[in-house]
All heavy atoms as an XYZ file, in Angstrom:
1049
protein
N      12.675    158.671    137.250
C      13.874    158.377    136.503
C      14.491    157.101    137.052
O      14.463    156.853    138.241
C      14.842    159.547    136.609
C      16.071    159.379    135.806
S      17.023    160.911    135.913
C      17.803    160.872    134.377
N      15.073    156.304    136.154
C      15.708    155.076    136.591
C      17.041    154.893    135.871
O      17.328    155.573    134.897
C      14.789    153.868    136.342
C      14.613    153.531    134.899
N      13.640    154.107    134.122
C      15.302    152.688    134.096
C      13.730    153.621    132.900
N      14.729    152.766    132.849
N      17.819    153.965    136.381
C      19.087    153.625    135.733
C      19.182    152.103    135.619
O      18.554    151.379    136.377
C      20.273    154.176    136.526
O      20.383    153.504    137.769
N      19.965    151.677    134.659
C      20.245    150.262    134.467
C      21.750    150.111    134.626
O      22.522    150.821    133.975
C      19.832    149.786    133.060
C      18.387    150.103    132.798
C      20.214    148.341    132.842
C      17.393    149.036    132.964
N      22.158    149.213    135.518
C      23.585    148.974    135.746
C      23.902    147.512    135.448
O      23.459    146.618    136.160
C      23.946    149.313    137.188
C      23.795    150.786    137.486
C      24.167    151.143    138.924
O      24.729    150.300    139.644
O      23.868    152.276    139.319
N      24.665    147.301    134.369
C      25.113    145.958    134.018
C      26.182    145.542    135.020
O      27.083    146.324    135.329
C      25.681    145.939    132.607
C      24.772    146.463    131.491
C      25.501    146.421    130.160
C      23.477    145.706    131.429
N      26.095    144.310    135.535
C      27.053    143.896    136.556
C      27.897    142.686    136.172
O      29.050    142.606    136.557
C      26.343    143.580    137.883
O      25.353    142.585    137.664
C      25.706    144.833    138.466
N      27.328    141.743    135.409
C      28.066    140.512    135.121
C      27.601    139.933    133.793
O      26.412    139.847    133.529
C      27.810    139.512    136.231
C      28.546    138.228    136.126
C      28.222    137.390    137.350
N      28.905    136.120    137.335
C      28.616    135.139    138.150
N      27.639    135.276    139.058
N      29.273    134.014    138.097
N      28.556    139.524    132.972
C      28.289    138.912    131.678
C      29.040    137.598    131.612
O      30.233    137.545    131.934
C      28.746    139.848    130.553
C      28.680    139.305    129.137
C      27.225    139.099    128.711
C      29.394    140.252    128.171
N      28.356    136.541    131.208
C      28.984    135.233    131.006
C      28.568    134.732    129.632
O      27.432    134.952    129.208
C      28.530    134.236    132.070
C      28.917    134.641    133.478
C      28.292    133.699    134.497
O      27.086    133.581    134.568
N      29.137    133.035    135.266
N      29.473    134.012    128.956
C      29.107    133.456    127.654
C      30.016    132.302    127.275
O      31.125    132.164    127.788
C      29.112    134.542    126.565
C      30.412    135.264    126.374
C      31.324    134.850    125.426
C      30.713    136.383    127.141
C      32.517    135.528    125.239
C      31.895    137.071    126.957
C      32.806    136.638    126.005
N      29.492    131.469    126.365
C      30.219    130.335    125.791
C      29.871    130.245    124.310
O      28.762    130.586    123.902
C      29.767    129.014    126.432
C      30.086    128.838    127.877
C      29.575    127.467    128.321
C      29.837    127.219    129.778
N      29.402    125.862    130.164
N      30.821    129.770    123.527
C      30.606    129.448    122.113
C      30.102    130.620    121.282
O      29.280    130.458    120.387
C      29.658    128.254    121.969
C      30.324    126.997    122.457
O      31.442    126.702    122.075
N      29.647    126.276    123.323
N      30.596    131.781    121.562
C      30.249    132.970    120.790
C      31.465    133.361    119.955
O      32.538    133.638    120.504
C      29.840    134.114    121.719
C      29.445    135.435    121.060
C      28.228    135.243    120.143
C      29.133    136.487    122.120
N      31.310    133.330    118.650
C      32.384    133.614    117.698
C      33.616    132.761    118.008
O      33.502    131.545    118.085
C      32.705    135.106    117.639
C      31.553    135.925    117.141
C      30.933    136.853    117.954
C      31.058    135.760    115.859
C      29.855    137.596    117.502
C      29.973    136.491    115.397
C      29.375    137.412    116.217
N      34.768    133.367    118.252
C      35.991    132.576    118.461
C      36.128    132.063    119.889
O      37.040    131.298    120.178
C      37.221    133.413    118.090
O      37.320    134.533    118.945
N      35.237    132.464    120.780
C      35.289    131.969    122.152
C      34.660    130.581    122.177
O      33.541    130.388    121.709
C      34.530    132.908    123.095
C      35.245    134.202    123.348
C      35.116    135.271    122.481
C      36.049    134.348    124.468
C      35.769    136.467    122.711
C      36.717    135.547    124.710
C      36.568    136.591    123.824
O      37.215    137.766    124.072
N      35.368    129.617    122.734
C      34.918    128.232    122.739
C      33.981    127.900    123.872
O      33.303    128.766    124.432
N      33.970    126.612    124.250
C      33.010    126.090    125.215
C      33.402    126.351    126.671
O      32.683    125.958    127.577
C      32.811    124.590    124.972
C      31.519    124.088    125.563
O      30.530    124.806    125.624
N      31.529    122.862    126.028
N      34.544    126.990    126.913
C      34.889    127.378    128.285
C      34.059    128.590    128.687
O      33.738    129.434    127.855
C      36.377    127.722    128.399
C      37.257    126.519    128.174
O      36.904    125.403    128.535
N      38.403    126.742    127.541
N      33.749    128.679    129.967
C      32.977    129.820    130.467
C      33.838    131.076    130.430
O      34.941    131.103    130.972
C      32.497    129.557    131.899
C      31.683    130.686    132.530
C      30.372    130.883    131.778
C      31.407    130.365    133.988
N      33.340    132.110    129.786
C      33.987    133.418    129.739
C      33.153    134.353    130.588
O      31.934    134.392    130.465
C      34.043    133.927    128.300
C      34.815    132.987    127.415
O      36.031    132.995    127.427
N      34.117    132.142    126.667
N      33.802    135.107    131.460
C      33.077    135.975    132.378
C      33.700    137.368    132.378
O      34.911    137.514    132.426
C      33.108    135.390    133.784
C      32.340    136.189    134.791
C      32.204    135.461    136.117
O      33.253    135.089    136.704
O      31.077    135.255    136.541
N      32.833    138.377    132.330
C      33.255    139.768    132.395
C      32.477    140.410    133.538
O      31.244    140.464    133.507
C      32.965    140.518    131.074
C      33.382    141.974    131.180
C      33.635    139.830    129.900
N      33.194    140.860    134.544
C      32.563    141.594    135.641
C      32.559    143.063    135.230
O      33.603    143.627    134.906
C      33.326    141.396    136.952
C      33.362    139.944    137.420
S      31.739    139.182    137.633
C      31.131    140.082    139.042
N      31.384    143.652    135.201
C      31.247    145.029    134.754
C      31.287    145.960    135.947
O      30.720    145.679    136.994
C      29.950    145.174    133.955
C      29.926    144.248    132.728
C      28.527    144.095    132.196
C      30.867    144.769    131.665
N      31.948    147.061    135.787
C      32.225    148.016    136.852
C      30.956    148.744    137.278
O      30.177    149.175    136.445
C      33.263    149.014    136.304
C      33.792    149.949    137.326
O      33.106    150.326    138.252
N      35.031    150.341    137.151
N      30.765    148.920    138.569
C      29.573    149.633    139.033
C      29.844    151.101    139.369
O      29.028    151.739    139.992
C      28.957    148.917    140.236
C      29.857    148.956    141.459
O      30.969    149.444    141.403
N      29.375    148.423    142.554
N      30.964    151.634    138.932
C      31.256    153.042    139.227
C      30.741    153.976    138.138
O      31.007    155.162    138.174
C      32.765    153.240    139.413
O      33.427    153.054    138.178
N      30.010    153.411    137.173
C      29.425    154.252    136.135
C      30.092    154.131    134.790
O      29.510    154.473    133.779
N      31.322    153.626    134.749
C      32.031    153.493    133.480
C      32.738    152.142    133.454
O      33.392    151.753    134.407
C      33.087    154.601    133.293
C      32.415    155.967    133.229
C      33.936    154.340    132.057
C      33.384    157.121    133.143
N      32.578    151.435    132.346
C      33.353    150.221    132.106
C      34.180    150.464    130.857
O      33.651    150.822    129.817
C      32.426    149.002    131.908
O      31.703    148.788    133.115
C      33.222    147.760    131.566
N      35.455    150.283    130.976
C      36.386    150.515    129.877
C      36.721    149.169    129.260
O      37.131    148.257    129.965
C      37.646    151.161    130.436
C      38.659    151.580    129.427
C      39.629    150.815    128.884
C      38.806    152.864    128.842
N      40.371    151.532    128.002
C      39.889    152.801    127.961
C      38.125    154.061    128.987
C      40.308    153.893    127.217
C      38.551    155.142    128.245
C      39.627    155.055    127.375
N      36.549    149.043    127.941
C      36.926    147.823    127.230
C      38.051    148.203    126.293
O      37.858    148.990    125.366
C      35.727    147.237    126.454
C      34.587    146.916    127.412
C      36.152    145.992    125.690
C      33.301    146.495    126.731
N      39.231    147.660    126.554
C      40.414    148.048    125.806
C      41.161    146.809    125.347
O      41.251    145.823    126.071
C      41.324    148.889    126.711
C      42.583    149.358    126.068
C      43.433    150.134    127.050
C      44.758    150.485    126.405
N      45.652    151.151    127.349
N      41.703    146.849    124.145
C      42.508    145.752    123.649
C      42.834    145.957    122.183
O      42.196    146.760    121.503
N      43.806    145.203    121.681
C      44.176    145.333    120.270
C      43.072    144.765    119.364
O      42.183    144.031    119.821
C      45.461    144.514    120.155
C      45.417    143.569    121.301
C      44.646    144.245    122.384
N      43.148    145.112    118.076
C      42.200    144.570    117.111
C      42.204    143.049    117.185
O      43.258    142.421    117.303
C      42.555    145.013    115.693
C      42.272    146.471    115.462
O      41.589    147.113    116.257
N      42.795    147.005    114.378
N      41.011    142.471    117.158
C      40.889    141.026    117.177
C      40.924    140.392    118.557
O      40.919    139.169    118.679
N      40.961    141.192    119.612
C      41.074    140.624    120.960
C      39.726    140.283    121.591
O      39.687    139.668    122.648
C      41.849    141.581    121.875
O      41.140    142.788    122.050
N      38.603    140.677    120.959
C      37.292    140.298    121.464
C      36.458    141.407    122.057
O      35.442    141.138    122.702
N      36.841    142.657    121.850
C      36.058    143.772    122.402
C      34.635    143.769    121.853
O      33.669    143.869    122.612
C      36.733    145.108    122.080
C      38.132    145.271    122.659
C      38.759    146.592    122.265
C      38.866    146.851    120.798
N      39.772    145.993    120.038
N      34.487    143.631    120.554
C      33.156    143.625    119.947
C      32.350    142.406    120.373
O      31.124    142.468    120.463
C      33.262    143.660    118.420
O      33.805    144.891    118.005
N      33.021    141.311    120.646
C      32.317    140.105    121.087
C      31.624    140.343    122.423
O      30.532    139.822    122.668
C      33.289    138.906    121.169
O      33.848    138.685    119.873
C      32.581    137.651    121.629
N      32.212    141.138    123.285
C      31.570    141.463    124.565
C      30.274    142.229    124.310
O      29.230    141.919    124.903
C      32.537    142.256    125.469
C      33.682    141.339    125.897
C      31.802    142.827    126.679
C      34.834    142.045    126.566
N      30.299    143.195    123.397
C      29.087    143.941    123.055
C      28.073    143.017    122.385
O      26.873    143.086    122.664
C      29.415    145.148    122.146
C      30.437    146.076    122.812
C      28.145    145.897    121.752
C      30.045    146.598    124.170
N      28.556    142.118    121.523
C      27.654    141.147    120.887
C      26.989    140.258    121.937
O      25.792    139.972    121.843
C      28.404    140.262    119.883
C      28.840    140.966    118.636
C      27.720    141.261    117.643
O      26.515    141.082    117.960
O      28.054    141.678    116.523
N      27.732    139.814    122.941
C      27.165    138.951    123.983
C      26.042    139.667    124.729
O      24.995    139.073    125.009
C      28.257    138.494    124.948
N      26.233    140.932    125.041
C      25.193    141.710    125.717
C      23.961    141.833    124.815
O      22.826    141.635    125.258
C      25.721    143.106    126.120
C      26.794    142.967    127.203
C      24.579    144.013    126.579
C      27.575    144.239    127.485
N      24.177    142.111    123.544
C      23.073    142.262    122.595
C      22.323    140.950    122.400
O      21.088    140.932    122.367
C      23.605    142.789    121.242
O      24.350    143.984    121.471
C      22.475    143.095    120.286
N      23.048    139.845    122.295
C      22.400    138.534    122.154
C      21.571    138.223    123.394
O      20.441    137.751    123.295
C      23.436    137.430    121.883
C      22.815    136.040    122.012
C      24.054    137.598    120.507
N      22.115    138.494    124.582
C      21.372    138.221    125.817
C      20.057    138.986    125.842
O      19.011    138.441    126.187
C      22.219    138.573    127.039
N      20.085    140.245    125.476
C      18.900    141.083    125.560
C      17.929    140.917    124.395
O      16.718    140.941    124.586
C      19.303    142.558    125.681
C      20.050    142.938    126.964
C      20.533    144.372    126.884
C      19.167    142.715    128.189
N      18.467    140.744    123.181
C      17.616    140.796    121.993
C      17.635    139.532    121.132
O      16.852    139.421    120.192
C      18.004    142.002    121.123
C      17.986    143.291    121.883
C      19.160    143.925    122.235
C      16.784    143.857    122.274
C      19.144    145.118    122.953
C      16.752    145.047    122.990
C      17.936    145.672    123.328
N      18.575    138.613    121.384
C      18.632    137.378    120.615
C      19.199    137.526    119.219
O      19.018    136.664    118.367
N      19.896    138.620    118.981
C      20.466    138.843    117.655
C      21.737    139.667    117.755
O      22.046    140.231    118.802
C      19.458    139.526    116.745
C      19.010    140.873    117.238
C      17.870    141.465    116.411
O      17.070    140.711    115.859
O      17.815    142.703    116.322
N      22.454    139.740    116.652
C      23.701    140.489    116.576
C      23.431    141.962    116.310
O      22.568    142.300    115.516
C      24.546    139.922    115.429
O      25.580    140.799    115.064
N      24.175    142.839    116.945
C      24.019    144.264    116.640
C      24.625    144.588    115.283
O      24.280    145.594    114.668
C      24.604    145.155    117.740
C      26.101    145.342    117.720
C      26.683    146.392    117.030
C      26.938    144.458    118.402
C      28.054    146.577    117.014
C      28.310    144.641    118.393
C      28.856    145.684    117.697
O      30.218    145.849    117.681
N      25.518    143.712    114.779
C      26.122    143.921    113.461
C      25.367    143.177    112.368
O      25.836    143.089    111.245
C      27.583    143.472    113.477
C      28.444    144.309    114.397
C      29.873    143.867    114.381
N      30.026    142.606    115.116
C      31.189    142.014    115.361
N      32.306    142.552    114.936
N      31.235    140.880    116.036
N      24.192    142.635    112.721
C      23.328    141.919    111.766
C      23.986    140.651    111.210
O      23.746    140.264    110.077
C      22.862    142.832    110.627
C      22.180    144.095    111.113
C      20.971    143.766    111.958
C      20.286    145.048    112.432
N      19.614    144.910    113.698
N      24.814    140.005    112.007
C      25.421    138.732    111.630
C      24.378    137.635    111.853
O      23.744    137.605    112.902
C      26.689    138.466    112.474
C      27.729    139.544    112.179
C      27.246    137.072    112.229
C      28.901    139.562    113.130
N      24.170    136.733    110.884
C      23.186    135.655    111.073
C      23.505    134.828    112.320
O      24.666    134.589    112.646
C      23.322    134.815    109.803
C      23.893    135.757    108.786
C      24.785    136.683    109.567
N      22.461    134.383    113.015
C      22.634    133.646    114.266
C      23.562    132.450    114.117
O      24.427    132.226    114.962
C      21.281    133.189    114.811
C      20.451    134.320    115.345
C      19.096    133.852    115.833
O      18.622    132.787    115.487
N      18.467    134.680    116.645
N      23.408    131.678    113.049
C      24.238    130.483    112.864
C      25.722    130.827    112.759
O      26.570    130.033    113.131
C      23.791    129.691    111.640
C      22.470    128.990    111.851
C      22.078    128.177    110.646
C      20.757    127.493    110.886
N      20.331    126.693    109.748
N      26.034    132.022    112.262
C      27.431    132.438    112.131
C      28.020    132.945    113.439
O      29.229    133.076    113.561
C      27.567    133.506    111.042
C      27.298    132.968    109.658
C      27.426    134.032    108.586
O      28.151    135.030    108.796
O      26.800    133.861    107.527
N      27.183    133.228    114.438
C      27.678    133.674    115.735
C      28.146    132.500    116.594
O      28.947    132.664    117.493
C      26.583    134.444    116.485
C      26.213    135.752    115.836
S      25.120    136.778    116.851
C      23.698    135.743    117.067
N      27.640    131.290    116.312
C      27.954    130.121    117.121
C      29.325    129.592    116.742
O      29.620    129.368    115.565
C      26.885    129.027    116.936
C      25.502    129.570    117.294
C      27.219    127.797    117.769
C      24.351    128.647    116.915
N      30.189    129.369    117.721
C      31.536    128.845    117.492
C      31.434    127.503    116.763
O      30.716    126.605    117.202
C      32.259    128.686    118.825
C      33.677    128.222    118.664
O      33.920    127.108    118.238
N      34.615    129.070    119.010
N      32.155    127.364    115.666
C      32.068    126.166    114.832
C      33.001    125.048    115.277
O      32.975    123.954    114.725
C      32.369    126.540    113.377
N      33.828    125.270    116.302
C      34.831    124.277    116.702
C      34.255    123.128    117.521
O      34.927    122.130    117.720
C      35.946    124.960    117.491
N      33.030    123.265    118.011
C      32.426    122.180    118.795
C      30.934    122.137    118.504
O      30.408    122.972    117.790
C      32.705    122.362    120.293
C      32.182    123.671    120.814
O      30.983    123.905    120.816
N      33.073    124.566    121.242
N      30.248    121.162    119.071
C      28.819    120.970    118.782
C      27.904    121.641    119.799
O      26.709    121.434    119.775
C      28.511    119.475    118.721
N      28.466    122.434    120.685
C      27.665    123.039    121.746
C      26.915    124.280    121.272
O      27.279    124.908    120.285
C      28.551    123.416    122.928
O      29.134    122.263    123.479
N      25.894    124.655    122.038
C      25.103    125.847    121.754
C      25.840    127.100    122.204
O      26.656    127.061    123.111
C      23.779    125.796    122.527
C      22.831    124.734    122.089
C      21.574    124.785    122.937
C      20.568    123.774    122.462
N      19.315    123.872    123.231
N      25.486    128.213    121.583
C      25.908    129.520    122.065
C      25.067    129.793    123.317
O      23.863    129.549    123.329
C      25.619    130.565    120.984
C      25.967    132.016    121.247
C      26.085    132.736    119.926
C      24.985    132.720    122.120
N      25.702    130.269    124.368
C      25.006    130.541    125.625
C      25.496    131.867    126.185
O      26.705    132.124    126.211
C      25.289    129.412    126.615
C      24.739    129.634    127.990
C      23.472    129.344    128.407
C      25.428    130.173    129.119
N      23.340    129.678    129.747
C      24.527    130.191    130.200
C      26.721    130.655    129.328
C      24.870    130.660    131.461
C      27.070    131.125    130.577
C      26.147    131.124    131.631
N      24.562    132.728    126.605
C      24.914    134.000    127.237
C      24.028    134.218    128.460
O      22.874    133.781    128.493
C      24.780    135.208    126.280
C      25.804    135.157    125.175
C      23.389    135.329    125.709
N      24.588    134.888    129.445
C      23.856    135.232    130.674
C      24.302    136.631    131.082
O      25.497    136.907    131.179
C      24.188    134.224    131.761
C      23.500    134.482    133.081
C      23.958    133.424    134.094
N      23.391    133.652    135.382
C      22.445    132.904    135.946
N      21.982    131.858    135.307
N      21.999    133.188    137.131
N      23.340    137.519    131.301
C      23.623    138.907    131.664
C      22.871    139.235    132.946
O      21.684    138.957    133.065
C      23.171    139.849    130.541
C      23.360    141.348    130.783
C      24.839    141.710    130.905
C      22.701    142.140    129.665
N      23.590    139.816    133.898
C      22.973    140.266    135.145
C      23.034    141.786    135.194
O      24.037    142.391    134.819
C      23.705    139.691    136.351
C      23.634    138.187    136.434
C      24.286    137.628    137.683
O      24.238    138.300    138.740
O      24.847    136.529    137.598
N      21.944    142.380    135.667
C      21.910    143.835    135.794
C      20.888    144.246    136.842
O      20.047    143.463    137.265
C      21.616    144.513    134.451
C      20.310    144.147    133.806
C      19.173    144.923    134.018
C      20.212    143.052    132.967
C      17.969    144.603    133.407
C      19.016    142.724    132.354
C      17.896    143.497    132.577
N      20.992    145.496    137.273
C      20.058    146.089    138.219
C      19.323    147.231    137.548
O      19.921    148.000    136.794
C      20.791    146.639    139.453
C      21.273    145.564    140.379
C      22.524    144.997    140.223
C      20.452    145.101    141.406
C      22.967    144.001    141.067
C      20.887    144.095    142.257
C      22.137    143.547    142.084
O      22.558    142.553    142.911
N      18.042    147.321    137.831
C      17.245    148.486    137.437
C      16.959    149.239    138.725
O      16.341    148.715    139.639
C      15.930    148.079    136.785
C      15.115    149.295    136.344
C      13.736    148.870    135.841
N      13.006    149.981    135.295
C      12.314    150.870    136.021
N      12.277    150.784    137.336
N      11.669    151.849    135.434
N      17.454    150.464    138.796
C      17.325    151.251    140.019
C      16.442    152.464    139.773
O      16.583    153.145    138.759
C      18.699    151.721    140.496
C      19.628    150.569    140.840
C      20.977    151.064    141.289
C      21.857    149.889    141.678
N      23.105    150.309    142.289
N      15.534    152.704    140.715
C      14.751    153.927    140.696
C      14.487    154.337    142.136
O      15.023    153.735    143.070
C      13.462    153.772    139.877
C      12.494    152.744    140.427
O      12.478    152.488    141.651
O      11.720    152.200    139.623
N      13.664    155.346    142.331
C      13.426    155.875    143.683
C      12.735    154.859    144.592
O      12.888    154.912    145.803
C      12.577    157.142    143.594
N      12.006    153.914    144.017
C      11.254    152.952    144.824
C      11.957    151.621    145.031
O      11.714    150.942    146.019
C       9.898    152.671    144.182
C       8.983    153.882    144.167
C       7.754    153.590    143.378
N       8.190    153.299    142.003
C       7.434    152.876    141.030
N       6.174    152.661    141.239
N       7.909    152.673    139.829
N      12.787    151.189    144.080
C      13.322    149.827    144.156
C      14.683    149.704    143.478
O      15.071    150.524    142.663
C      12.342    148.853    143.517
N      15.364    148.649    143.847
C      16.619    148.234    143.240
C      16.389    146.778    142.830
O      16.538    145.874    143.632
C      17.743    148.366    144.269
C      19.100    148.085    143.692
O      19.257    147.932    142.485
N      20.084    148.009    144.559
N      15.973    146.563    141.580
C      15.537    145.250    141.122
C      16.656    144.551    140.369
O      17.246    145.124    139.458
C      14.298    145.393    140.207
O      13.315    146.181    140.886
C      13.712    144.040    139.870
N      16.928    143.300    140.748
C      17.985    142.494    140.129
C      17.393    141.616    139.031
O      16.438    140.886    139.260
C      18.652    141.618    141.197
C      19.754    140.773    140.664
N      19.710    139.408    140.681
C      20.952    141.112    140.112
C      20.823    138.923    140.166
N      21.586    139.949    139.812
N      17.953    141.698    137.837
C      17.513    140.899    136.694
C      18.648    139.992    136.234
O      19.824    140.389    136.264
C      17.154    141.797    135.497
C      15.887    142.573    135.670
C      15.893    143.789    136.344
C      14.693    142.103    135.148
C      14.727    144.520    136.498
C      13.521    142.830    135.300
C      13.546    144.036    135.974
O      12.398    144.756    136.126
N      18.283    138.806    135.791
C      19.212    137.891    135.123
C      18.496    137.409    133.868
O      17.365    136.929    133.935
C      19.584    136.680    136.006
C      20.502    135.732    135.242
C      20.234    137.132    137.301
N      19.143    137.574    132.719
C      18.603    137.048    131.473
C      19.592    136.043    130.912
O      20.805    136.251    130.964
C      18.287    138.149    130.432
C      17.157    139.031    130.900
C      19.498    138.969    130.098
N      19.050    134.947    130.432
C      19.886    133.870    129.897
C      19.286    133.431    128.572
O      18.064    133.273    128.465
C      19.892    132.716    130.893
C      20.831    131.599    130.543
C      20.879    130.565    131.662
O      21.339    130.907    132.774
O      20.421    129.441    131.419
N      20.139    133.267    127.580
C      19.671    132.873    126.257
C      20.657    131.884    125.652
O      21.864    132.015    125.841
C      19.565    134.114    125.363
C      18.814    133.883    124.082
C      18.762    135.138    123.235
N      18.117    136.267    123.867
C      16.831    136.599    123.713
N      16.035    135.853    122.977
N      16.344    137.686    124.300
N      20.123    130.895    124.938
C      20.986    129.986    124.192
C      20.452    129.855    122.775
O      19.245    129.977    122.539
C      21.080    128.616    124.869
O      19.849    127.942    124.805
N      21.376    129.650    121.840
C      21.044    129.479    120.430
C      21.680    128.194    119.941
O      22.872    127.964    120.152
C      21.593    130.636    119.590
C      21.151    132.042    119.932
C      21.971    133.057    119.144
C      19.691    132.214    119.642
N      20.882    127.351    119.283
C      21.400    126.112    118.723
C      21.635    126.238    117.231
O      21.101    127.137    116.577
N      22.409    125.342    116.680
C      22.715    125.359    115.243
C      21.468    125.170    114.389
O      21.420    125.618    113.250
C      23.739    124.299    114.915
C      25.064    124.577    115.573
C      26.144    123.609    115.110
N      27.309    123.757    115.949
C      28.133    124.787    115.932
N      27.907    125.776    115.103
N      29.166    124.861    116.725
N      20.465    124.502    114.930
C      19.226    124.257    114.181
C      18.330    125.488    114.145
O      17.273    125.474    113.523
C      18.462    123.098    114.813
O      18.010    123.473    116.104
N      18.727    126.541    114.849
C      17.906    127.742    114.918
C      17.071    127.805    116.186
O      16.345    128.757    116.405
N      17.172    126.755    117.021
C      16.410    126.756    118.273
C      16.968    127.814    119.216
O      18.161    128.090    119.232
C      16.475    125.384    118.939
O      17.822    125.079    119.284
N      16.074    128.432    119.989
C      16.484    129.465    120.918
C      15.731    129.277    122.225
O      14.552    128.956    122.225
C      16.183    130.858    120.365
C      16.609    131.976    121.304
S      16.141    133.639    120.745
C      16.964    133.755    119.186
N      16.427    129.440    123.337
C      15.741    129.455    124.621
C      16.051    130.780    125.306
O      17.118    131.353    125.106
C      16.169    128.278    125.496
O      17.508    128.428    125.904
N      15.099    131.249    126.097
C      15.240    132.518    126.788
C      14.607    132.377    128.166
O      13.486    131.902    128.290
C      14.538    133.626    126.003
C      14.572    134.966    126.670
C      15.716    135.734    126.655
C      13.454    135.450    127.326
C      15.750    136.978    127.266
C      13.477    136.706    127.943
C      14.631    137.460    127.914
N      15.341    132.761    129.196
C      14.831    132.727    130.565
C      15.196    134.036    131.234
O      16.279    134.575    131.017
C      15.451    131.552    131.359
O      15.273    130.355    130.612
C      14.804    131.406    132.719
N      14.282    134.551    132.054
C      14.546    135.778    132.801
C      14.137    135.558    134.255
O      13.120    134.937    134.545
C      13.809    136.996    132.187
C      14.209    138.280    132.907
C      12.306    136.794    132.169
C      13.822    139.551    132.171
N      14.975    136.045    135.145
C      14.696    136.010    136.577
C      14.644    137.453    137.075
O      15.462    138.279    136.687
C      15.798    135.283    137.338
C      15.880    133.821    137.064
C      15.259    132.819    137.753
C      16.649    133.178    136.048
N      15.595    131.590    137.210
C      16.447    131.788    136.163
C      17.478    133.651    135.029
C      17.045    130.870    135.325
C      18.076    132.738    134.186
C      17.859    131.369    134.341
N      13.690    137.745    137.944
C      13.578    139.061    138.564
C      13.652    138.841    140.067
O      12.821    138.119    140.630
C      12.265    139.771    138.175
C      12.167    141.129    138.855
C      12.160    139.914    136.663
N      14.676    139.415    140.681
C      14.927    139.218    142.110
C      14.892    137.739    142.490
O      14.299    137.339    143.494
C      13.942    140.031    142.961
C      14.238    141.523    142.905
O      15.418    141.893    142.668
O      13.305    142.322    143.083
N      15.527    136.915    141.659
C      15.668    135.487    141.947
C      14.492    134.622    141.563
O      14.557    133.402    141.666
N      13.413    135.202    141.080
C      12.222    134.437    140.715
C      12.097    134.364    139.197
O      12.071    135.393    138.511
C      10.977    135.104    141.305
C       9.691    134.382    140.999
C       8.480    135.100    141.590
O       8.625    135.790    142.631
O       7.399    134.969    140.998
N      12.013    133.120    138.669
C      11.864    132.969    137.227
C      10.509    133.503    136.797
O       9.487    133.230    137.432
C      11.994    131.506    136.820
C      11.995    131.311    135.322
C      12.268    129.887    134.898
O      12.784    129.090    135.697
O      11.949    129.576    133.738
N      10.505    134.290    135.734
C       9.274    134.892    135.236
C       8.790    134.152    133.999
O       9.588    133.651    133.210
C       9.484    136.374    134.880
C       9.788    137.222    136.085
C       8.607    137.219    137.031
C       8.848    138.066    138.243
N       7.722    138.069    139.155
N       7.475    134.128    133.822
C       6.883    133.512    132.643
C       7.319    134.286    131.411
O       7.442    135.507    131.448
C       5.364    133.500    132.758
N       7.512    133.566    130.348
C       7.896    134.211    129.099
C       6.658    134.765    128.421
O       5.642    134.105    128.320
C       8.607    133.207    128.211
C       9.904    132.738    128.839
C      10.405    131.499    128.144
C      11.600    130.948    128.864
N      11.297    130.258    130.079
N       6.744    135.982    127.978
C       5.637    136.621    127.279
C       5.706    136.256    125.799
O       6.755    135.913    125.282
C       5.734    138.145    127.431
C       5.664    138.635    128.861
C       4.294    138.450    129.478
O       3.300    138.522    128.742
O       4.229    138.228    130.696
N       4.598    136.371    125.140
C       4.570    136.154    123.694
C       5.444    137.191    123.023
O       5.670    138.269    123.562
C       3.140    136.264    123.189
N       5.936    136.875    121.839
C       6.783    137.792    121.103
C       6.083    139.111    120.845
O       4.864    139.181    120.829
N       6.844    140.140    120.634
C       6.247    141.445    120.422
C       7.017    142.174    119.358
O       8.206    142.037    119.239
C       6.182    142.102    121.767
C       6.722    143.459    122.018
C       6.382    144.087    123.206
C       7.534    144.134    121.160
C       6.843    145.329    123.511
C       7.994    145.394    121.462
C       7.638    145.976    122.627
O       8.085    147.210    122.931
N       6.304    142.886    118.561
C       6.890    143.574    117.430
C       7.253    144.997    117.803
O       6.510    145.675    118.505
C       5.895    143.583    116.270
O       6.377    144.396    115.240
N       8.383    145.436    117.322
C       8.804    146.817    117.535
C       8.277    147.730    116.425
O       8.558    148.902    116.414
C      10.335    146.900    117.574
C      10.920    146.189    118.734
N      10.994    146.739    119.983
C      11.436    144.948    118.840
C      11.553    145.878    120.812
N      11.829    144.792    120.145
N       7.531    147.141    115.479
C       7.013    147.925    114.364
C       5.772    148.693    114.806
O       5.032    148.265    115.670
C       6.669    147.009    113.186
C       7.838    146.203    112.720
N       8.899    146.762    112.043
C       8.144    144.904    112.871
C       9.788    145.831    111.780
N       9.362    144.687    112.273
N       5.565    149.804    114.173
C       4.372    150.587    114.473
C       3.154    149.890    113.869
O       3.253    149.265    112.825
C       4.513    152.006    113.905
C       5.636    152.753    114.522
N       5.582    153.234    115.813
C       6.865    153.080    114.066
C       6.726    153.845    116.105
N       7.509    153.754    115.062
N       2.020    150.011    114.504
C       0.821    149.366    113.948
C       0.401    150.035    112.648
O       0.681    151.208    112.413
C      -0.223    149.587    115.036
C       0.245    150.778    115.787
C       1.748    150.737    115.722
N      -0.264    149.242    111.833
C      -0.819    149.786    110.600
C      -2.163    150.409    110.921
O      -2.985    149.792    111.598
C      -1.003    148.669    109.559
O       0.270    148.078    109.324
C      -1.576    149.207    108.264
N      -2.392    151.610    110.488
C      -3.656    152.293    110.741
C      -4.468    152.271    109.451
O      -4.004    152.704    108.401
C      -3.415    153.738    111.217
C      -2.609    153.717    112.504
C      -4.748    154.472    111.374
C      -2.155    155.067    112.968
N      -5.665    151.718    109.545
C      -6.551    151.636    108.376
C      -7.760    152.523    108.673
O      -8.382    152.391    109.722
C      -7.001    150.180    108.136
C      -7.942    150.123    106.947
C      -5.803    149.279    107.941
N      -8.041    153.388    107.757
C      -9.198    154.271    107.956
C     -10.278    153.903    106.953
O      -9.985    153.489    105.827
C      -8.819    155.752    107.790
O      -8.269    155.940    106.488
C      -7.828    156.167    108.835
N     -11.510    154.045    107.369
C     -12.652    153.785    106.467
C     -12.920    154.969    105.566
O     -12.385    156.055    105.784
N     -13.741    154.737    104.552
C     -14.097    155.830    103.616
C     -15.287    156.563    104.095
O     -16.167    156.102    104.692
C     -14.357    155.272    102.229
C     -13.085    154.758    101.617
C     -13.372    154.342    100.190
C     -12.091    153.855     99.547
N     -12.230    153.542     98.187
């Protein structure tokens, strides 16, 4: 059995957040509470985590619409987390940026070492073809 503990989130140019660095330190006591009035950015924090991990919006918002339109900079997110199990406590950092042209970059570090990017992978089930 293992656990994943999110520890730090940073982002720029995501929705109404501009080009200044925004940082959220996530609690390591097992619960992080996100509280605020409507429109204060609670969902944007969840969107930043989703973009870092998957490169897309959890609300299915097109990538170009996630990028802050007030400046010419790219959307940038960085998420740090630990994967803990009985054998190891592994530190991960994932960083992703999205440009207005649709360009995307993705980098992952494991215990401080940059890892090679793997080819894309589909979450769809394979098609099974049977002969007659």
